[in-house]
N, C-alpha and C positions, 0 to 999 in steps of 0.2 A: 688368740685365734677366734675370729668372729664368724667365719662362714664354714659350713660343713663341706659343701662341694664348692671349690674355689671357682671363681670366674676365670675362664681361660684368658680373657683379655687382661685382667689384673695380674694373673700369673705370668703372662708373657711380658707385661710391663716390668714386673719385678726381676725377671730373668735378664731383660735388657739392661736394667740398672746394675745388676751384679756383673754382667759382662763388662760394663764400663768401669766398675770399681775394682775388679780382679782380672787383670789381663792374663795371669798365668792360668793354664788349663786345669791343673790339679786343684789349686785353691778355688777356682770357679766351681768345679764339680762338688768339692766339699761344702761350699756355701749353698749350692743348690740343694744338696742332700738335707742340710739343716733347714732350709726354707720349706721344703716339701713336708718334712717330718714334723717340725715344731710349729710352723705358722699355718700350714694348710691341712695338716693331719693326714698326709698322703704317705704311704710306705714307699720309699724310693726304690726303684729297680734300675738295673743297668740300661735296659732298653729305653725306659722313660727318661733317664738322665741324658742319654745320647740324643734322643729326639728333641729335648729341650735345649741342650747346649750346642750340639753339632760341632764339637771340636775334638781333635785328636782321633785316636783309634778306639775300637770297641773295648780294648783291654784297659784303657785308662779309666772309664767310669766303673768298671768292675773292681779294679784295684782300690780306687777311692772309696767305693761303697763298702768294701771289706774293712778298710781302715776306719770308716765311719762307725760300723757296728762294733768293732773292737774297742774303739775309744768310748763309745756309748756304754758298753758293758763295764769298762774300767771305771767310768765315772759313776755308774750306778752301784758299784760295790762300796761298802762302808768299811773303812779300816779303823779298828779300835786298838790303840797302842797304850798300854799302861805298864809301868815297870813291875808292878806287883803281880800281874796276871801271867800265867803260863802261855806259851805260844799256841797250844791247842785250844785253850779257852778263848784266847783272843781271836783265833780263826773262827771258832764256833760262834762267838758273839758277833763277829763281823758278818758271818753267813746269816745269822738270825736277823740282824738289822737289815741286811740286804733283802732277805725274804719279806720282812715287814714292809720295807720300802717298795718292793715289787708289788706286794698285795695292795698296798695303799695306792701305788701308781695305777694298778689294774682297776681298783675301785674308782679312783679318780677318772680314769679313762672311760669306765662304764658310765659314770655320772656325766662325763663330758659327752659321751656318745648319745646319752638320753637328751642332754641339752642340745646337742647337734641335731638330733631327730626333731625335737620341738622347734628348734630354730629353722630347720629345713621345712617343717610343716608351715611355720609362719611365713617363711620365705616363699614357699609355693603359693600360699594363700595371697601373699602380697603380690607375687608375680601374676596370679590369676586376676587379682583386682586391678593391677596395672594393665594387664592385657585387656580386661573389660573396659577400663578407662580409655585405653588407646583405641579400642574398637569404637567406643562411644565418641571419642574425639575424631576418629576417622569418619564416622557417620555424620558428626556435626560439621566437619570440614567439607564433606561431600554435599550436605544440605546447603552449607554456606556457599560453596562453589555453584551449586545449582541456582540458589537464589541470586547470587551475584550475576550468573549468566542470564537469568531471567530479567534481572534489573537492567543489565546492559542491553538485552534485546528490547526491553520496554523503552529504554532511552533512545535506542536506534529507531524504534517504531514511532516514538513521539517526534523525533526529528523528521522522520519521513512524513508523518502527518502534518507537521508544521510546514514543511516544504510544499506538500500537496495543497494545504490550505492557502499558502501564499500564491501558489500557481493558480488555484481556483479563484482567489480574490482578483488576481490580475486578469484572468479570463472573464470573470464576471464584469469587471470594469470595462474591458474591451467590448463585451457583448452589450453592456448598457450604452456605451458610446455608439456602437453600431446601430442599436435599436433607436437611439435618439436621432441618428442620421437618417435612418429609414423612416422614422416618423416625420422628420422635416421634409423628406422627399415625398412621402405620402401626402403631407399637408400641401406641398407645392402642386402635386398632381391633382389633389382635390380642388384647389383654387383654379387650376387650369381647366378642370372639368366644369366647374361652376361658370367660368368665363365662356367655355364652349357652349354650355347650355344657354347662357344669356345671348351669345351670338346666334345660336340656332333659333331661339325664340324670336329675336329681331328679324332674322331672315324669314321665319315662318309668318310673322306678321306682314312682312312685305309681300310674301307670296299670297297671303289672304287678301291683302289690299288689291294686288294685281288681279286676283281671281274675282273679287267683287266688281272691279272696273270692267273686267271682261264680261261678267254677267250683265252689267248695265248696257254695255255695247251690244251684247247679244239680244237683250230685250228690245233695244231700239231697232236693230236689224230685222227682228221678227215682224215688226209693223210694216216694213217695206216689202220684204220678199218672204213668201211662205216657204219656199224651198230653202232659202237661206236660213230661215228660222229652224226648219227641220235639221238641216245640216249643222247649224250652230248649236241646236239643242242636243243633237247627237254628240257633237264634239264636246259641248259643255258637260254632258252627262259622263262622257268618257274621262274628261278632265277631272270632273268631280270624283269619279271612282279612283282615279290615280291619286288625286289629292288626298282623298280619304284613306287610300292605302298608304300613302306617304305619311299622313298624320298617324295612322294606326301603327305603322312601322316605327315612327318617331316615339309614340307612346310605349311601344314594346321595347324600343331601345332605351328609353328613359327608365322603364321598369327593370330592364335587364341591368342597366347601369346601377340602379339603386341596389338590386340584389348583389351585384358584384361588389358594390361598396360595403354592403353588410358582410359579405364573405371576407372582404379585406379587413374589416374591423374585427371579425372573429379571428382571422389569421394573425392579426396584430398581436393577440395575446400569446401566440406561439412563435412570435418573430425572433425570440432569443435563440430558438433552436432551428427555426425554419425561415431564415432571412432570404435564402435563395428562392423558396416558394413564393414569398411576397414579391420578389423581383419578377418572377415568372408571371404572376398574376397581373402585375403592373404592365408588363410587356404585352400580355394578352389584351388588357384594357386599351393600351395604346393602339394596338392593331385594330381592335373593334372601333375605336374612335376614328381612326383613319378610314376604315371602311364606311363608317357612317358619314364622314365628310364627303367621301367619293360619291356615296348615294345621293347626298344632298346636292352636290354639283350636277349629278345626272338629272335630278328633278328640275334643277334650275334651267338646265339646257332644254329639257323637254317642254317646260312651261314657256320659255322664250320662243321655242319653235312653234308652239301652239298659238301664242299671241301673234307671232309673225304671220302665221297662216290665216288667222282671223283678220288681221289688218289687210292682207292681200285680198281676201275674199270681199271685204267691204269696199275696197277700191276698184274691184272688177265691175265694168258697166253691165247692166242687164241686157239680155238679148231682145231682139224685136218681137219674138213670140211672147216673151214674158211681158213686154211693154204693152202689146195689144190685148193681152188677156185681161179681162176685167178683174179688178182688185176685189178681193174678199177680206173681210175683217179677219185680222190675224187673231187666232185663238190665244187666249191668255195661257201662258205656260207657267206652271207653278215651279218656282225655283226652290231648291233645297239648300238650306243654310248649311254651311260647312261647320263641322264641330271643331272647336279649338283644341289644340293639343294640351 
């Protein structure tokens, strides 16, 4: 017998084994009595036997338990039979041997109880140690599960970051492609702007040449008619003011265009996030160039009208009063050179 307090699970397993080995109810109760008393050190009772076996009526374990105690007492008695000894002496010797056997059995049971106590203490200590180890194992498993969960979460986060990085890389490539396209468009618009400036400069030179020719014709007309000179001088001064204003506006437009180009160059650095703003500025520049072209066409029409008026004035014959009036020397009119744009 190795355990002081039997494990209920092991006891139930032994009972099941005995049930399979002893199908008869009385034999099964007798074997369970021997199992409890000799192997597990438990004093059998009728209620305990019936709870374990659960066969027959309540009188069956009571009867079997009485027979078990009688048989145990009979086996514990020692019979000494010798032909030379009287019957009383034989009985007394038997009782003495039985008493000695009972005392030795009691002493052995006391020693066994002490051993059981020590074993129980060791078993309790072992159980405590096992419980501590199980608690430590539970904590270790919990920590392992937490670390596993954290690892899985980290792996999921890494996958999400890799997906986000791939999406960001695709977005970056798309933005770089869009920026390259915007830069090409800006380059094309810059070339168109340069061409427009060149065309404007050519037209301005033509206007200047026409203005110079008009001034020469005005100086020739001043020698003939004083009134014509005054009118032509007034018209020339007005034309000069308009031309200066046009040149000034052209210079302002050029300066404005340069500033807008600088703004566009500054905005080009933010074109990855503000491509729409660049497009809006280019649209505004296109509208400004269109307005500038319209203004240039207006100046051309006004200059053509002025030249036509001057030609009509030169072709008109002088009146009789002007013919009979003595000629005076035409005063020299200082002409003002036009500033180039």
